[in-house]
C-alpha positions as CSV (number, residue, x, y, z in Angstrom):
1,M,143.8,9.2,22.3
2,L,144.3,12.1,24.3
3,R,140.9,11.7,26.0
4,M,141.2,7.8,26.6
5,S,144.9,8.8,28.2
6,N,143.4,11.2,30.5
7,A,140.3,8.7,31.3
8,K,143.1,6.1,32.4
9,N,144.8,8.8,34.2
10,I,141.6,9.7,36.1
11,A,140.8,5.8,36.9
12,F,144.2,5.3,38.0
13,V,144.3,8.4,40.4
14,F,140.7,7.0,41.8
15,I,142.1,3.2,42.2
16,V,145.2,4.6,44.1
17,G,143.4,7.1,46.0
18,S,140.7,4.3,47.0
19,W,143.3,2.0,48.1
20,M,145.4,4.3,50.0
21,L,141.9,5.1,51.7
22,L,141.3,1.8,52.4
23,Q,144.5,1.0,54.0
24,S,144.3,4.3,56.2
25,C,140.8,2.8,57.3
26,S,142.1,-0.6,58.1
27,V,145.1,0.8,60.1
28,S,143.0,2.9,61.7
29,K,140.6,-0.1,63.0
30,Q,143.8,-2.0,64.2
31,I,145.1,0.9,66.3
32,H,141.5,1.3,67.8
33,K,141.4,-2.3,68.5
34,Q,144.9,-1.8,70.5
35,A,143.7,1.4,72.2
36,Q,140.3,-0.2,73.1
37,K,142.0,-3.1,74.8
38,I,145.0,-1.3,76.4
39,L,143.9,2.4,77.3
40,L,140.2,2.9,76.9
41,Q,139.3,-0.4,79.1
42,D,142.2,0.6,81.5
43,T,140.4,0.5,84.9
44,V,142.2,3.8,85.9
45,I,141.9,5.6,82.5
46,N,138.2,4.6,82.1
47,T,137.3,6.5,85.3
48,G,138.1,9.6,83.6
49,H,138.7,10.3,79.6
50,I,141.1,10.3,77.2
51,G,142.2,12.1,74.0
52,I,144.8,10.1,71.5
53,S,146.0,11.8,68.3
54,I,148.8,9.7,65.9
55,Y,150.1,11.3,62.9
56,D,152.1,10.4,60.1
57,P,154.3,13.3,58.8
58,A,155.5,11.7,55.9
59,T,152.2,11.2,54.4
60,N,150.5,14.4,56.0
61,T,147.8,11.9,57.5
62,Y,146.5,11.0,60.7
63,L,146.8,7.4,61.7
64,Y,144.3,7.5,64.6
65,N,142.2,10.0,66.6
66,Y,139.9,9.6,69.4
67,N,138.6,12.7,71.3
68,A,141.8,14.6,69.5
69,D,139.7,17.6,69.0
70,K,138.4,17.9,72.4
71,Y,140.2,20.0,75.4
72,F,142.0,18.5,77.9
73,V,144.3,20.0,81.1
74,P,147.6,19.2,79.7
75,A,149.9,19.8,82.7
76,S,153.5,20.2,81.8
77,N,152.9,19.1,78.1
78,V,152.2,23.3,77.9
79,K,156.5,23.1,77.9
80,L,156.3,21.8,74.3
81,F,154.5,25.5,73.2
82,T,157.3,27.0,75.6
83,L,160.0,25.0,73.9
84,Y,158.9,26.2,70.3
85,A,158.5,29.9,71.6
86,G,162.6,29.5,73.0
87,M,163.9,27.7,70.0
88,K,162.1,30.5,68.0
89,Y,163.0,33.6,69.5
90,L,166.1,32.9,72.1
91,G,168.9,32.4,69.4
92,D,171.7,30.2,70.3
93,S,172.7,31.9,73.4
94,L,170.5,33.5,76.3
95,V,170.8,37.2,76.7
96,G,171.7,37.2,80.4
97,L,171.1,41.2,80.7
98,R,171.5,44.4,78.8
99,Y,173.3,47.5,79.7
100,R,174.8,50.8,78.9
101,E,177.3,53.0,80.4
102,Q,176.7,56.7,81.6
103,D,178.9,59.0,83.7
104,G,180.9,56.0,85.3
105,T,177.7,54.2,86.1
106,T,176.5,50.8,84.5
107,I,172.6,50.6,84.1
108,I,171.5,47.1,83.7
109,Y,168.3,45.8,82.1
110,P,167.3,42.4,83.4
111,N,166.3,39.9,80.9
112,A,164.6,37.2,83.2
113,D,167.5,34.7,82.7
114,P,167.0,32.1,85.2
115,T,170.8,30.7,85.2
116,F,172.7,33.7,87.1
117,L,174.1,32.2,90.2
118,H,172.2,28.7,89.6
119,P,174.2,25.9,90.8
120,S,173.5,23.7,87.8
121,F,175.6,26.7,85.6
122,P,178.9,26.9,86.9
123,A,180.0,29.4,84.2
124,Q,179.0,32.9,85.1
125,S,179.8,35.6,82.6
126,I,177.2,37.7,84.1
127,F,178.5,37.8,87.6
128,R,182.1,38.1,86.4
129,F,180.9,41.4,84.7
130,L,178.8,42.8,87.4
131,K,181.6,42.1,89.9
132,S,183.9,44.1,87.7
133,K,181.8,47.3,87.9
134,Q,182.0,50.0,90.4
135,K,178.8,51.8,90.5
136,I,175.4,49.6,89.1
137,D,172.0,50.8,88.6
138,F,169.2,48.3,88.3
139,C,166.4,49.3,86.0
140,T,163.3,47.4,86.8
141,Q,160.1,46.6,84.9
142,Y,158.5,46.0,88.2
143,Y,157.4,42.7,87.2
144,T,155.2,41.4,90.1
145,E,153.2,38.6,88.8
146,N,155.4,36.0,90.8
147,L,152.7,33.2,90.6
148,G,150.8,32.3,87.6
149,K,147.1,32.4,87.2
150,G,145.6,29.2,88.2
151,W,148.2,28.0,90.2
152,A,147.6,26.1,93.6
153,W,148.0,29.1,96.3
154,D,149.2,26.3,99.2
155,D,151.8,24.8,97.1
156,Y,153.9,28.2,97.5
157,N,156.5,26.3,99.7
158,E,157.1,23.4,97.1
159,P,160.3,23.7,94.9
160,Y,158.2,22.7,91.8
161,M,156.5,26.2,92.1
162,T,159.2,28.5,92.5
163,E,158.3,31.9,91.9
164,R,159.2,33.8,88.8
165,N,160.7,37.3,88.4
166,E,162.5,39.7,86.2
167,F,166.1,38.6,87.5
168,P,166.5,35.4,89.2
169,I,169.3,35.0,91.5
170,Y,170.3,31.1,92.7
171,G,167.3,29.8,90.8
172,N,165.2,31.9,93.4
173,L,165.5,28.8,95.7
174,L,167.2,28.8,99.4
175,R,169.3,25.8,99.6
176,L,170.3,24.4,102.7
177,Y,173.4,22.2,103.0
178,K,174.5,20.1,105.9
179,Q,178.1,20.3,107.0
180,K,179.3,18.4,109.5
181,D,177.6,19.7,112.7
182,S,176.0,22.8,111.2
183,V,173.6,23.9,108.2
184,T,174.7,26.3,105.7
185,G,172.2,28.2,103.8
186,V,172.8,29.8,100.1
187,P,171.9,32.5,100.0
188,Q,172.9,33.6,103.5
189,N,171.0,36.8,104.1
190,V,167.6,35.4,104.8
191,R,165.8,34.7,108.2
192,L,166.7,30.9,109.2
193,S,165.1,29.6,112.5
194,I,166.2,26.0,113.3
195,D,164.3,23.5,115.9
196,P,166.6,22.3,118.4
197,L,165.4,19.1,117.7
198,S,166.7,19.4,114.4
199,K,169.8,18.0,115.6
200,Q,168.8,14.9,114.8
201,Y,169.1,16.1,111.0
202,Y,172.9,15.4,111.7
203,N,172.4,11.6,112.1
204,D,170.5,11.4,108.6
205,T,167.6,10.0,110.3
206,A,165.2,12.7,110.7
207,D,162.7,13.9,108.4
208,I,163.2,17.7,108.1
209,G,160.8,20.2,106.9
210,L,162.1,23.7,105.6
211,Y,158.9,26.0,105.5
212,R,158.5,29.8,104.7
213,I,156.4,32.4,106.0
214,P,154.0,33.2,102.9
215,E,155.1,36.5,101.3
216,R,158.3,36.7,103.5
217,N,161.7,35.4,103.2
218,E,161.4,33.8,106.8
219,F,162.3,30.1,107.1
220,S,162.0,27.6,109.8
221,L,164.0,24.0,109.8
222,T,161.5,21.6,111.7
223,V,161.9,17.9,112.4
224,L,159.0,16.0,111.3
225,S,157.4,12.9,113.0
226,R,158.3,10.0,110.2
227,Q,161.8,8.7,110.4
228,V,163.4,8.5,107.0
229,N,166.8,8.6,105.4
230,L,167.7,12.4,104.9
231,N,171.0,13.2,103.3
232,K,170.3,15.8,100.7
233,T,170.0,19.5,100.1
234,L,167.0,20.9,101.4
235,V,165.2,23.7,99.2
236,A,162.2,26.0,99.5
237,P,161.3,29.0,97.0
238,M,162.2,32.5,98.1
239,V,160.1,35.6,97.7
240,M,161.8,37.4,95.2
241,G,160.3,41.0,94.5
242,I,162.2,43.7,93.1
243,N,163.4,45.0,96.5
244,E,164.5,41.5,97.4
245,V,166.2,41.1,94.0
246,I,168.3,44.4,95.0
247,D,169.0,43.2,98.3
248,F,170.4,39.7,97.3
249,L,172.2,41.4,94.4
250,S,173.7,44.0,96.6
251,D,174.7,41.1,99.1
252,T,176.4,38.8,96.4
253,L,178.1,41.4,94.7
254,K,179.4,43.0,98.0
255,K,178.5,46.4,96.5
256,D,175.6,48.9,96.9
257,V,173.1,48.4,93.6
258,Q,170.6,51.3,93.2
259,L,167.2,50.8,91.8
260,K,165.9,52.7,89.0
261,S,162.2,52.9,87.6
262,N,162.0,55.5,85.0
263,L,164.4,54.4,82.6
264,I,162.4,51.9,80.6
265,G,158.9,53.4,80.4
266,D,156.6,51.0,78.2
267,G,159.6,48.5,77.3
268,I,163.0,48.5,75.7
269,D,164.4,48.8,72.3
270,N,166.0,45.7,71.7
271,N,167.9,47.5,68.5
272,D,168.7,50.3,70.4
273,K,172.7,50.4,69.8
274,K,173.3,52.0,73.1
275,L,172.2,48.9,74.8
276,K,175.1,46.3,74.9
277,V,174.4,42.5,75.3
278,I,175.9,40.1,77.6
279,H,175.0,36.2,76.8
280,S,174.9,33.9,79.7
281,Q,174.6,30.3,78.7
282,P,173.8,28.2,75.5
283,T,170.1,28.2,74.9
284,D,169.8,24.4,74.6
285,S,171.7,24.2,78.0
286,L,168.7,25.7,79.5
287,L,166.1,24.1,77.2
288,T,167.3,20.6,78.0
289,P,166.9,20.2,81.5
290,M,163.5,22.4,81.3
291,M,162.0,19.5,79.1
292,H,164.3,16.3,80.9
293,N,163.5,17.5,84.2
294,S,160.1,19.3,83.5
295,D,161.4,22.2,85.4
296,N,158.6,24.6,85.8
297,F,160.5,27.6,86.9
298,F,162.8,27.3,83.8
299,G,159.4,27.1,81.6
300,E,158.1,30.0,83.1
301,Q,161.7,32.2,82.8
302,T,161.8,31.0,79.1
303,L,158.5,32.5,78.3
304,L,159.3,35.8,80.2
305,M,162.8,35.9,78.0
306,V,161.1,35.2,75.1
307,S,158.5,38.3,75.9
308,N,161.4,40.4,76.5
309,E,163.4,39.3,73.4
310,H,160.2,39.8,70.9
311,L,158.0,42.4,72.6
312,G,160.5,44.4,74.7
313,Y,158.7,43.6,77.9
314,M,157.9,40.7,80.1
315,N,154.3,39.9,80.2
316,D,153.3,36.1,79.5
317,E,149.9,37.1,78.5
318,A,150.9,39.5,75.9
319,I,153.5,36.9,74.4
320,I,151.1,34.0,74.4
321,D,148.6,36.0,72.5
322,T,151.2,37.4,70.0
323,L,152.5,33.6,69.5
324,L,148.9,32.4,68.8
325,K,147.9,35.2,66.4
326,A,151.1,35.1,64.6
327,D,153.5,31.9,64.6
328,L,151.1,29.5,65.8
329,K,147.9,31.0,64.0
330,D,147.6,27.7,62.1
331,V,147.0,25.4,65.1
332,P,144.0,22.9,64.8
333,Q,142.1,24.0,67.7
334,Q,143.0,27.3,69.4
335,P,144.1,26.6,72.9
336,K,143.5,28.5,76.0
337,W,147.4,29.1,77.0
338,V,147.9,30.9,80.4
339,D,151.7,30.0,81.5
340,G,155.0,28.7,80.6
341,S,155.1,25.6,82.8
342,G,151.6,24.1,83.0
343,L,151.2,24.6,86.6
344,S,147.7,26.1,86.0
345,R,144.5,24.0,85.3
346,Y,143.1,27.0,83.3
347,N,145.3,25.6,80.6
348,L,143.5,23.7,77.9
349,F,144.8,22.0,74.8
350,T,144.0,19.4,72.5
351,P,145.9,16.3,71.4
352,Q,145.9,17.7,68.0
353,S,147.4,20.7,69.0
354,F,150.4,18.9,70.5
355,V,150.8,16.9,67.1
356,Y,150.8,20.0,65.6
357,I,153.4,21.9,67.4
358,L,155.9,18.9,67.4
359,D,155.6,18.6,63.9
360,K,156.1,22.3,63.4
361,M,159.2,22.2,65.6
362,K,160.5,19.0,63.3
363,S,160.1,21.1,60.3
364,E,161.6,24.3,61.5
365,F,164.5,23.1,63.9
366,G,165.1,19.7,62.9
367,L,164.6,16.4,64.6
368,E,168.2,15.7,65.6
369,R,168.1,19.0,67.7
370,L,164.7,17.8,69.3
371,K,166.5,14.3,70.0
372,T,168.8,16.0,72.4
373,I,166.5,18.3,73.9
374,L,163.5,15.9,74.7
375,P,164.2,12.8,76.9
376,T,164.3,9.2,75.7
377,G,163.5,6.0,77.6
378,G,165.6,5.7,80.7
379,E,166.2,9.6,80.9
380,G,164.7,12.6,82.8
381,T,160.8,12.1,83.6
382,L,161.1,9.0,81.4
383,K,163.7,7.3,83.5
384,N,161.4,4.3,84.8
385,Y,159.8,3.8,81.2
386,Y,161.0,2.5,77.9
387,N,164.1,1.6,79.2
388,S,164.2,-1.8,77.2
389,D,164.1,-0.1,73.7
390,S,165.3,3.7,74.5
391,G,165.9,5.9,71.4
392,F,162.8,5.1,69.9
393,I,160.6,7.5,71.8
394,Y,161.2,11.3,72.4
395,A,158.6,12.8,74.3
396,K,157.4,15.2,77.1
397,T,155.4,14.0,79.9
398,G,152.9,16.1,82.1
399,S,151.5,15.3,85.2
400,L,149.2,16.8,87.8
401,S,146.5,15.2,90.4
402,N,144.7,13.1,88.3
403,Q,145.8,14.4,85.0
404,I,148.7,12.3,83.1
405,A,150.0,13.6,79.4
406,L,152.5,12.2,77.2
407,S,153.3,13.7,73.7
408,G,156.2,13.3,71.5
409,F,157.7,11.4,68.7
410,L,158.0,7.6,68.2
411,I,160.1,5.6,65.7
412,T,158.6,2.4,64.7
413,K,160.3,-1.1,63.9
414,K,159.8,-0.2,60.3
415,N,161.7,2.8,60.9
416,K,158.6,5.2,60.5
417,L,158.4,8.4,62.2
418,L,155.2,9.2,63.7
419,V,154.0,12.3,66.1
420,F,151.7,11.4,68.9
421,S,149.8,12.7,71.8
422,L,148.1,11.1,74.7
423,L,146.0,13.2,77.4
424,T,144.2,11.6,80.1
425,N,142.3,13.9,82.6
426,N,139.9,13.3,85.8
427,A,141.3,9.5,86.1
428,I,141.0,8.3,89.7
429,G,143.8,6.1,90.8
430,D,147.7,5.6,90.7
431,G,149.2,7.8,87.8
432,W,151.7,5.3,87.4
433,R,149.4,2.9,86.0
434,V,148.2,5.3,83.4
435,R,151.7,6.1,82.3
436,R,152.3,2.1,82.2
437,A,149.5,1.7,80.1
438,Y,150.8,4.5,77.6
439,E,153.8,2.5,77.4
440,N,152.3,-0.8,76.7
441,F,150.4,0.7,74.2
442,L,153.4,2.5,72.3
443,K,155.4,-0.4,72.6
444,I,152.8,-2.6,70.5
445,F,152.3,0.2,68.4
446,R,155.9,0.4,67.8
447,E,156.1,-3.3,66.9
448,R,153.4,-3.4,64.5
449,Y,153.6,-0.1,62.4
């Protein structure tokens, strides 16, 4: 009887397994038909190549893979890996800086926090603290990699390629504001020349350009030829080496800040009880705009903060290597990960690697928290997409010239939670066409599965 029972059990398991395999194959074929019709035959997408991965975490199975183990330039989808690092190592609140008191002097150690005097963060505990001190020594790490490997050098004047550094001030951007018949800049201690023709700026009709000389904080406000409505703040990245940091900090605090270089050595011991910590902002108040607005500067600084917290010094290459060898050692295909923002075209990831990191974040941090950090339809970088049925998709976009990405969570009409990644590279044509094809595919997928 025991042998017969075992035989029946084996037969039952075989039948169930076979049925599940057939069902899986059937679903995969159905998905492929839709992918073929909407994505693979799209006249823009098929000028390049696409990778697709759709995963069901409830059954731990891939519903569909197409080039899912192939490598793509992912653009800002890289921020999903940066997001994991930030959620893992930055705690509930950002460490704005560390400090210690010595003989009446406050010695401060920077932590790469990008929120100091940033206009999006009105609460400024670090500023109040520094303002209250009489004598300040700034202990530098001499972090000098202001631009990442593989970034486009001629984009240096674009706000989306703001320089990274160990102690950001004002978001490392010069901002010009129109005030009646004058222009006000923040910060004020930069060299700004104004084209006399820029008086047209006051009529809100001239297209104005704000330009910086490479490697110097010398700016010019110039009228361009096109006629457009311009009633907005003008911004341009500043050079933010250590000398500029000390100058801006001294000017802002209205006191002399002294530069020290020999107090850190190879790094700091975050467990040193002599070092006190001041927190600046809730961590998610930084991570949310990083993902909603695809803020490259926040992405880069987040990775530097993680490095400083986890390793005791700021080095994006070192922290990436550490994460990939430890926390992310199980990623299906080892990525070539080089920056925190995705600006670099040296980055190479697979669709399955994004499915992996999304599923890992869901397991470790919970879907509800991710729903507040990732944009849904009609929000952030998805503001022009998925408007008719927002709340069923939470995803990160990615865009570089000819590279379009979208990875995230999809909730179907049957209330199934799925994880997906769509990566298109080298497609010639309008990027919005690719994004709209993604939208059509995911909407049909949501309806049927």
